[in-house]
ZADO-72728 format. One line per field, with one value per residue (C-alpha): residue number from 1; y negated, x negated, z. Coordinates in nm, 3 decimals, decimal comma, always signed. Example, Ala and Ser with C-alpha at 12.3 -4.5 7.8 and 13.67 -1.06 7.14 Angstrom:
BEGIN
pos: 1 / 2
py: +0,450 / +0,106
px: -1,230 / -1,367
pz: +0,780 / +0,714
END
This chain:
BEGIN
pos: 1 / 2 / 3 / 4 / 5 / 6 / 7 / 8 / 9 / 10 / 11 / 12 / 13 / 14 / 15 / 16 / 17 / 18 / 19 / 20 / 21 / 22 / 23 / 24 / 25 / 26 / 27 / 28 / 29 / 30 / 31 / 32 / 33 / 34 / 35 / 36 / 37 / 38 / 39 / 40 / 41 / 42 / 43 / 44 / 45 / 46 / 47 / 48 / 49 / 50 / 51 / 52 / 53 / 54 / 55 / 56 / 57 / 58 / 59 / 60 / 61 / 62 / 63 / 64 / 65 / 66 / 67 / 68 / 69 / 70 / 71 / 72 / 73 / 74 / 75 / 76 / 77 / 78 / 79 / 80 / 81 / 82 / 83 / 84 / 85 / 86 / 87 / 88 / 89 / 90 / 91 / 92 / 93 / 94 / 95 / 96 / 97 / 98 / 99 / 100 / 101 / 102 / 103 / 104 / 105 / 106 / 107 / 108 / 109 / 110 / 111 / 112 / 113 / 114 / 115 / 116 / 117 / 118 / 119 / 120 / 121 / 122 / 123 / 124 / 125 / 126 / 127 / 128 / 129 / 130 / 131 / 132 / 133 / 134 / 135 / 136 / 137 / 138 / 139 / 140 / 141 / 142 / 143 / 144 / 145 / 146 / 147 / 148 / 149 / 150 / 151 / 152 / 153 / 154 / 155 / 156 / 157 / 158 / 159 / 160 / 161 / 162 / 163 / 164 / 165 / 166 / 167 / 168 / 169 / 170 / 171 / 172 / 173 / 174 / 175 / 176 / 177 / 178 / 179 / 180 / 181 / 182 / 183 / 184 / 185 / 186 / 187 / 188 / 189 / 190 / 191 / 192 / 193 / 194 / 195 / 196 / 197 / 198 / 199 / 200 / 201 / 202 / 203 / 204 / 205 / 206 / 207 / 208 / 209 / 210 / 211 / 212 / 213 / 214 / 215 / 216 / 217 / 218 / 219 / 220 / 221 / 222 / 223 / 224 / 225 / 226 / 227 / 228 / 229 / 230 / 231 / 232 / 233 / 234 / 235 / 236 / 237 / 238 / 239 / 240 / 241 / 242 / 243 / 244 / 245 / 246 / 247 / 248 / 249 / 250 / 251 / 252 / 253 / 254 / 255 / 256 / 257 / 258 / 259 / 260 / 261 / 262 / 263 / 264 / 265 / 266 / 267 / 268 / 269 / 270 / 271 / 272 / 273 / 274 / 275 / 276 / 277 / 278 / 279 / 280 / 281 / 282 / 283 / 284 / 285 / 286 / 287 / 288 / 289 / 290 / 291 / 292 / 293 / 294 / 295 / 296 / 297 / 298 / 299 / 300 / 301 / 302 / 303 / 304 / 305 / 306 / 307 / 308 / 309 / 310 / 311 / 312 / 313 / 314 / 315 / 316 / 317 / 318 / 319 / 320 / 321 / 322 / 323 / 324 / 325 / 326 / 327 / 328 / 329 / 330 / 331 / 332 / 333 / 334 / 335 / 336 / 337 / 338 / 339 / 340 / 341 / 342 / 343 / 344 / 345 / 346 / 347 / 348 / 349 / 350 / 351 / 352 / 353 / 354 / 355 / 356 / 357 / 358 / 359 / 360 / 361 / 362 / 363 / 364 / 365 / 366 / 367 / 368 / 369 / 370 / 371 / 372 / 373 / 374 / 375 / 376 / 377 / 378 / 379 / 380 / 381 / 382 / 383 / 384 / 385 / 386 / 387 / 388 / 389 / 390 / 391 / 392 / 393 / 394 / 395 / 396 / 397 / 398 / 399 / 400 / 401 / 402 / 403 / 404 / 405 / 406 / 407 / 408 / 409 / 410
py: +0,001 / -0,232 / -0,145 / -0,262 / -0,592 / -0,599 / -0,529 / -0,766 / -1,094 / -1,003 / -1,032 / -1,288 / -1,614 / -1,898 / -2,252 / -2,411 / -2,357 / -2,441 / -2,213 / -1,960 / -2,072 / -2,052 / -1,708 / -1,602 / -1,728 / -1,476 / -1,159 / -1,147 / -1,304 / -1,532 / -1,861 / -1,950 / -2,264 / -2,314 / -2,595 / -2,691 / -2,625 / -2,920 / -2,812 / -3,085 / -2,939 / -2,808 / -2,603 / -2,487 / -2,255 / -2,333 / -2,314 / -2,021 / -1,918 / -1,868 / -2,178 / -2,313 / -2,712 / -2,639 / -2,597 / -2,925 / -3,100 / -2,980 / -3,105 / -3,427 / -3,529 / -3,316 / -3,189 / -2,967 / -3,068 / -3,201 / -3,033 / -2,686 / -2,699 / -2,797 / -2,455 / -2,272 / -2,326 / -2,295 / -1,962 / -1,854 / -1,808 / -2,058 / -1,890 / -1,517 / -1,701 / -1,847 / -1,486 / -1,319 / -1,249 / -1,030 / -1,091 / -1,164 / -1,160 / -1,463 / -1,480 / -1,741 / -1,978 / -2,167 / -2,471 / -2,514 / -2,444 / -2,192 / -1,884 / -1,515 / -1,583 / -1,391 / -1,598 / -1,514 / -1,736 / -1,744 / -1,764 / -1,891 / -1,637 / -1,676 / -1,662 / -1,973 / -2,076 / -2,309 / -2,273 / -2,115 / -1,897 / -1,870 / -1,654 / -1,748 / -1,341 / -1,532 / -1,367 / -1,049 / -0,846 / -0,777 / -0,476 / -0,263 / -0,273 / -0,668 / -0,742 / -0,603 / -0,687 / -1,011 / -1,032 / -0,977 / -1,289 / -1,489 / -1,400 / -1,564 / -1,879 / -1,905 / -1,945 / -2,163 / -2,447 / -2,427 / -2,520 / -2,764 / -2,900 / -2,905 / -2,785 / -3,091 / -3,324 / -3,422 / -3,510 / -3,229 / -3,443 / -3,503 / -3,253 / -2,973 / -2,994 / -2,981 / -2,755 / -2,487 / -2,587 / -2,486 / -2,162 / -2,133 / -2,088 / -2,433 / -2,440 / -2,724 / -2,969 / -3,004 / -3,050 / -3,454 / -3,557 / -3,770 / -3,350 / -3,218 / -3,491 / -3,430 / -3,107 / -3,308 / -3,118 / -3,077 / -2,964 / -2,968 / -3,248 / -3,216 / -3,423 / -3,334 / -3,585 / -3,287 / -3,442 / -3,755 / -3,919 / -4,263 / -4,267 / -4,146 / -4,491 / -4,572 / -4,226 / -4,305 / -4,657 / -4,509 / -4,204 / -4,428 / -4,700 / -4,466 / -4,219 / -3,933 / -3,894 / -3,586 / -3,567 / -3,509 / -3,462 / -3,123 / -3,270 / -3,111 / -3,171 / -3,503 / -3,301 / -3,430 / -3,272 / -3,467 / -3,489 / -3,646 / -3,615 / -3,677 / -3,538 / -3,526 / -3,903 / -3,939 / -3,723 / -3,913 / -4,203 / -4,084 / -3,941 / -4,344 / -4,454 / -4,310 / -4,322 / -4,122 / -3,803 / -3,757 / -3,395 / -3,404 / -3,152 / -2,999 / -2,696 / -2,637 / -2,779 / -2,605 / -2,749 / -2,407 / -2,628 / -2,194 / -2,213 / -2,543 / -2,213 / -2,105 / -2,518 / -2,497 / -2,188 / -2,267 / -2,639 / -2,527 / -2,220 / -2,516 / -2,752 / -2,415 / -2,372 / -2,733 / -2,731 / -2,455 / -2,652 / -3,005 / -3,107 / -2,905 / -2,916 / -3,312 / -3,387 / -3,028 / -3,185 / -2,944 / -2,562 / -2,467 / -2,657 / -2,430 / -2,223 / -1,957 / -2,077 / -1,987 / -1,605 / -1,567 / -1,541 / -1,222 / -1,136 / -1,087 / -0,968 / -0,693 / -0,370 / -0,213 / -0,522 / -0,595 / -0,603 / -0,867 / -0,852 / -0,670 / -0,877 / -1,231 / -1,095 / -0,882 / -1,242 / -1,398 / -1,201 / -1,252 / -1,663 / -1,640 / -1,369 / -1,553 / -1,956 / -1,915 / -2,044 / -1,757 / -1,753 / -2,082 / -2,068 / -1,785 / -1,995 / -2,274 / -2,152 / -1,926 / -2,267 / -2,433 / -2,145 / -1,959 / -2,302 / -2,289 / -2,685 / -2,778 / -2,544 / -2,588 / -3,042 / -2,996 / -2,764 / -3,045 / -2,758 / -2,663 / -2,441 / -2,241 / -2,213 / -2,056 / -1,840 / -1,695 / -1,699 / -1,536 / -1,279 / -1,230 / -1,206 / -0,940 / -0,738 / -0,733 / -0,663 / -0,605 / -0,780 / -0,852 / -1,229 / -1,266 / -1,010 / -1,289 / -1,066 / -0,991 / -1,390 / -1,393 / -1,169 / -1,284 / -1,641 / -1,567 / -1,399 / -1,660 / -1,902 / -1,712 / -1,643 / -1,994 / -2,084 / -1,822 / -1,969 / -2,375 / -2,291 / -2,051 / -2,256 / -2,593 / -2,545 / -2,597 / -2,201 / -2,341 / -2,459 / -2,177 / -2,296 / -2,272 / -2,618 / -2,395 / -2,565 / -2,356 / -2,209 / -2,034 / -2,028 / -1,792
px: -0,003 / -0,288 / -0,494 / -0,189 / -0,121 / -0,508 / -0,409 / -0,119 / -0,324 / -0,589 / -0,266 / -0,088 / -0,093 / -0,238 / -0,177 / -0,362 / -0,690 / -0,501 / -0,239 / -0,485 / -0,688 / -0,392 / -0,219 / -0,637 / -0,576 / -0,226 / -0,352 / -0,709 / -0,571 / -0,809 / -0,893 / -1,084 / -1,227 / -1,345 / -1,643 / -1,835 / -2,165 / -2,286 / -2,090 / -1,774 / -1,452 / -1,205 / -0,989 / -0,898 / -0,592 / -0,410 / -0,646 / -0,466 / -0,684 / -0,968 / -1,004 / -1,368 / -1,570 / -1,810 / -1,499 / -1,259 / -1,514 / -1,605 / -1,204 / -1,190 / -1,546 / -1,496 / -1,823 / -2,034 / -2,156 / -2,541 / -2,683 / -2,532 / -2,622 / -2,987 / -2,931 / -2,813 / -3,117 / -3,362 / -3,189 / -3,261 / -2,852 / -2,816 / -3,106 / -2,912 / -2,571 / -2,725 / -2,907 / -2,662 / -2,321 / -2,313 / -2,094 / -2,288 / -2,190 / -2,316 / -2,378 / -2,207 / -2,406 / -2,288 / -2,474 / -2,363 / -1,980 / -1,971 / -1,770 / -1,908 / -1,823 / -1,749 / -1,957 / -1,989 / -2,053 / -1,890 / -1,989 / -1,928 / -1,977 / -2,305 / -2,392 / -2,435 / -2,261 / -1,992 / -1,962 / -1,856 / -1,620 / -1,593 / -1,408 / -1,398 / -1,402 / -1,358 / -0,981 / -1,093 / -1,378 / -1,321 / -1,368 / -1,637 / -1,302 / -1,258 / -1,629 / -1,644 / -1,215 / -1,363 / -1,568 / -1,286 / -1,099 / -1,431 / -1,403 / -1,061 / -1,148 / -1,433 / -1,176 / -0,927 / -1,224 / -1,345 / -0,953 / -0,907 / -1,277 / -1,325 / -1,626 / -1,781 / -1,701 / -2,050 / -2,407 / -2,720 / -2,835 / -3,269 / -3,212 / -3,099 / -3,335 / -3,592 / -3,451 / -3,461 / -3,825 / -3,870 / -3,667 / -3,803 / -3,467 / -3,496 / -3,454 / -3,616 / -3,430 / -3,531 / -3,881 / -3,902 / -3,959 / -4,273 / -4,436 / -4,296 / -4,464 / -4,837 / -5,007 / -5,079 / -5,102 / -4,840 / -4,715 / -4,507 / -4,581 / -4,395 / -4,349 / -4,314 / -4,035 / -3,836 / -3,843 / -3,993 / -3,702 / -3,826 / -4,106 / -3,786 / -3,784 / -4,111 / -4,161 / -3,896 / -4,019 / -4,399 / -4,188 / -3,981 / -4,353 / -4,491 / -4,394 / -4,278 / -3,935 / -3,803 / -3,788 / -3,542 / -3,502 / -3,358 / -3,338 / -3,661 / -3,929 / -3,968 / -4,033 / -4,155 / -4,245 / -4,570 / -4,809 / -5,056 / -5,458 / -5,573 / -5,359 / -5,642 / -5,685 / -5,280 / -5,204 / -5,489 / -5,336 / -5,012 / -5,149 / -5,339 / -5,006 / -4,829 / -4,793 / -4,974 / -4,869 / -4,712 / -4,898 / -4,932 / -4,890 / -4,929 / -4,981 / -5,248 / -5,181 / -5,099 / -5,037 / -4,707 / -4,437 / -4,347 / -4,651 / -4,380 / -4,253 / -4,582 / -4,692 / -4,357 / -4,445 / -4,815 / -4,713 / -4,483 / -4,745 / -4,999 / -4,732 / -4,829 / -5,088 / -5,186 / -4,932 / -5,137 / -5,521 / -5,427 / -5,822 / -5,905 / -5,718 / -5,633 / -5,820 / -5,666 / -5,418 / -5,424 / -5,287 / -5,629 / -5,854 / -5,768 / -6,073 / -6,001 / -5,710 / -5,555 / -5,627 / -5,587 / -5,138 / -5,188 / -5,473 / -5,243 / -4,965 / -5,185 / -5,096 / -5,457 / -5,646 / -5,342 / -5,577 / -5,816 / -6,239 / -6,358 / -6,662 / -6,536 / -6,294 / -6,672 / -6,885 / -6,557 / -6,510 / -6,935 / -6,911 / -6,664 / -6,893 / -7,205 / -7,140 / -7,278 / -7,102 / -7,146 / -6,860 / -6,868 / -7,231 / -7,129 / -6,848 / -7,012 / -7,255 / -7,064 / -6,778 / -7,161 / -7,182 / -7,497 / -7,733 / -7,915 / -8,011 / -7,637 / -7,516 / -7,799 / -7,724 / -7,339 / -7,365 / -7,677 / -7,969 / -8,256 / -8,349 / -8,504 / -8,230 / -8,008 / -8,228 / -8,259 / -7,874 / -7,764 / -8,032 / -7,833 / -7,501 / -7,668 / -7,731 / -7,400 / -7,227 / -7,430 / -7,323 / -7,420 / -7,476 / -7,653 / -7,414 / -7,136 / -6,849 / -6,880 / -6,954 / -6,650 / -6,427 / -6,519 / -6,432 / -6,133 / -6,087 / -6,241 / -6,054 / -5,688 / -5,809 / -5,826 / -5,525 / -5,361 / -5,627 / -5,429 / -5,161 / -5,136 / -5,428 / -5,426 / -5,859 / -6,049 / -6,073 / -5,863 / -6,204 / -6,425 / -6,489 / -6,497 / -6,453 / -6,630 / -6,974 / -7,303 / -7,511 / -7,728 / -7,799 / -7,937
pz: -0,031 / +0,080 / -0,194 / -0,451 / -0,248 / -0,359 / -0,768 / -0,785 / -0,666 / -0,912 / -1,148 / -1,064 / -1,213 / -1,026 / -1,226 / -0,947 / -0,778 / -0,453 / -0,439 / -0,541 / -0,217 / -0,006 / -0,103 / -0,064 / +0,292 / +0,369 / +0,183 / +0,411 / +0,654 / +0,733 / +0,619 / +0,317 / +0,128 / -0,178 / -0,236 / -0,608 / -0,650 / -0,449 / -0,084 / -0,158 / -0,092 / -0,353 / -0,163 / +0,102 / +0,285 / +0,649 / +0,911 / +1,080 / +1,449 / +1,290 / +1,162 / +1,379 / +1,432 / +1,084 / +0,905 / +1,054 / +0,986 / +0,577 / +0,615 / +0,717 / +0,503 / +0,215 / +0,187 / +0,432 / +0,656 / +0,585 / +0,947 / +0,821 / +0,457 / +0,624 / +0,870 / +0,522 / +0,328 / +0,617 / +0,733 / +0,336 / +0,228 / +0,021 / -0,179 / -0,136 / -0,236 / -0,582 / -0,738 / -0,635 / -0,653 / -0,427 / -0,121 / +0,160 / +0,579 / +0,743 / +1,155 / +1,423 / +1,486 / +1,766 / +1,798 / +1,413 / +1,487 / +1,286 / +1,313 / +1,121 / +0,754 / +0,439 / +0,138 / -0,212 / -0,534 / -0,784 / -1,139 / -1,522 / -1,763 / -1,869 / -1,435 / -1,395 / -1,004 / -0,956 / -0,682 / -0,354 / -0,129 / +0,260 / +0,476 / +0,848 / +0,967 / +1,371 / +1,372 / +1,208 / +0,993 / +0,664 / +0,494 / +0,286 / +0,068 / +0,054 / +0,038 / -0,319 / -0,398 / -0,356 / -0,655 / -0,856 / -0,744 / -0,749 / -1,139 / -1,163 / -0,899 / -1,187 / -1,415 / -1,254 / -1,163 / -1,518 / -1,645 / -1,433 / -1,457 / -1,085 / -1,075 / -1,207 / -0,938 / -0,773 / -0,901 / -0,776 / -0,461 / -0,405 / -0,139 / -0,301 / -0,593 / -0,251 / -0,119 / -0,454 / -0,458 / -0,089 / -0,215 / -0,513 / -0,686 / -0,852 / -1,254 / -1,503 / -1,448 / -1,065 / -1,115 / -1,096 / -1,456 / -1,329 / -1,250 / -1,587 / -1,803 / -1,698 / -1,539 / -1,213 / -0,866 / -0,626 / -0,266 / +0,025 / +0,348 / +0,605 / +0,938 / +1,276 / +1,439 / +1,635 / +1,953 / +1,822 / +1,605 / +1,717 / +1,465 / +1,149 / +1,059 / +1,025 / +0,832 / +0,657 / +0,503 / +0,467 / +0,179 / +0,045 / -0,077 / -0,173 / -0,536 / -0,352 / -0,551 / -0,410 / +0,045 / +0,342 / +0,660 / +0,784 / +1,180 / +1,259 / +0,984 / +0,714 / +0,405 / +0,111 / -0,214 / -0,331 / -0,667 / -0,827 / -0,931 / -0,474 / -0,312 / -0,024 / -0,039 / -0,067 / +0,231 / +0,427 / +0,348 / +0,496 / +0,863 / +0,807 / +0,894 / +1,089 / +1,519 / +1,773 / +1,868 / +1,544 / +1,373 / +0,978 / +0,803 / +0,413 / +0,222 / -0,036 / -0,356 / -0,667 / -1,068 / -1,032 / -0,881 / -0,823 / -0,518 / -0,371 / -0,146 / -0,046 / -0,004 / +0,229 / +0,425 / +0,474 / +0,621 / +0,865 / +0,941 / +0,999 / +1,224 / +1,517 / +1,498 / +1,546 / +1,871 / +2,002 / +1,868 / +1,882 / +1,957 / +1,729 / +1,392 / +1,491 / +1,103 / +0,912 / +0,686 / +0,446 / +0,540 / +0,395 / +0,634 / +0,915 / +0,811 / +1,043 / +1,237 / +0,997 / +1,075 / +1,470 / +1,463 / +1,195 / +1,478 / +1,753 / +1,510 / +1,511 / +1,724 / +1,724 / +1,838 / +2,121 / +2,370 / +2,450 / +2,367 / +2,637 / +2,634 / +2,680 / +2,999 / +3,117 / +3,123 / +3,223 / +3,571 / +3,564 / +3,538 / +3,893 / +4,058 / +4,023 / +3,955 / +3,585 / +3,232 / +3,000 / +2,864 / +2,805 / +2,618 / +2,418 / +2,406 / +2,193 / +2,049 / +1,826 / +1,790 / +1,632 / +1,402 / +1,479 / +1,572 / +1,872 / +1,861 / +1,780 / +2,051 / +2,327 / +2,309 / +2,327 / +2,654 / +2,696 / +2,772 / +2,663 / +2,358 / +2,578 / +2,801 / +2,605 / +2,448 / +2,768 / +2,871 / +2,466 / +2,582 / +2,905 / +2,668 / +2,514 / +2,767 / +2,967 / +2,656 / +2,417 / +2,178 / +1,858 / +1,780 / +1,440 / +1,268 / +1,125 / +1,135 / +1,464 / +1,528 / +1,370 / +1,503 / +1,844 / +1,716 / +1,656 / +2,020 / +2,171 / +2,012 / +2,115 / +2,518 / +2,506 / +2,376 / +2,609 / +2,919 / +2,850 / +2,843 / +3,198 / +3,362 / +3,564 / +3,667 / +3,315 / +3,258 / +2,888 / +2,861 / +2,935 / +3,270 / +3,669 / +3,841 / +4,151 / +4,254 / +4,070 / +4,344 / +4,047 / +3,697 / +3,499
END
């Protein structure tokens, strides 16, 4: 009986998209909305019990609220809808006032996206049969949208063009004309304003006076597509004009616009590293400039190396018991890339004293400090340990020091 009702719906001739959506909502016993490809509201069914705040805001504003659109892009929802005709289940997003939903794209005969159908599941969950059946309903909706010419309402915003570049779902028309005309390097630039919204106007003005043609604020980051012949100089100029304490990061430059999605992820990764290693990465603007720091997070995430390097803990315990500073010595020696004179100067000791300490470290730990592979691995371990200790300690151990008075040193 239920399958018959769904078949009858597809056979029915609807005069308008509004009538189609209203009867679709009645059939599914769920609130339904239809938008065009630019998120402008085209039609909606009666509210019913499944209406949430996100739907109410969309109906009042006649468009999906910008913060919710940003969230859909960041969570990969819009990229999925634009890449497939299959229905997509969307989990509840409480902080956005959004209940669970099923969504799918509405496409023309050539496969171009005309818009989207959203079915609220706050009141009930669609069955697998109903989700698949919606694909047939979407084809019917496409004919109604084209007949009324309603899918063309609104233009592609710069924010949408930028999101398409960030998710690698763009078309040729989404690429700025200036970049298409001349082969130039491009990248994605992020400025972290999550907890510093008072600087929003300053940052906005900077970009409006630059040649950045695509930029937006997604509620956390100010994001810009940048291009030029000397991106290092360009980003450096931005950094100099930013207020103190505002972090900036860019992905690696590329001559291929397809690299924007990767550059976006690289810029986000660099901002996370700057939160952990603020002083060490203060002058770092591009992801590639982070050097060995790029590998610390993947290094931590690998199960095989979850434990600390035994030499670090051994030296830390030895220093605590003997009031020495061997761990600090080791960290500085590796930071100076094994240059004895530079390390001794930074430690304020004579090179001969430093050599003696290094010999003692080798005796205690068995480390081979002339081996570059071992030094690199140890450097990563030291930086990881340093970040952990700086968060969990207030006595300076984060800098590999113990503040107790020193009685003896090797």
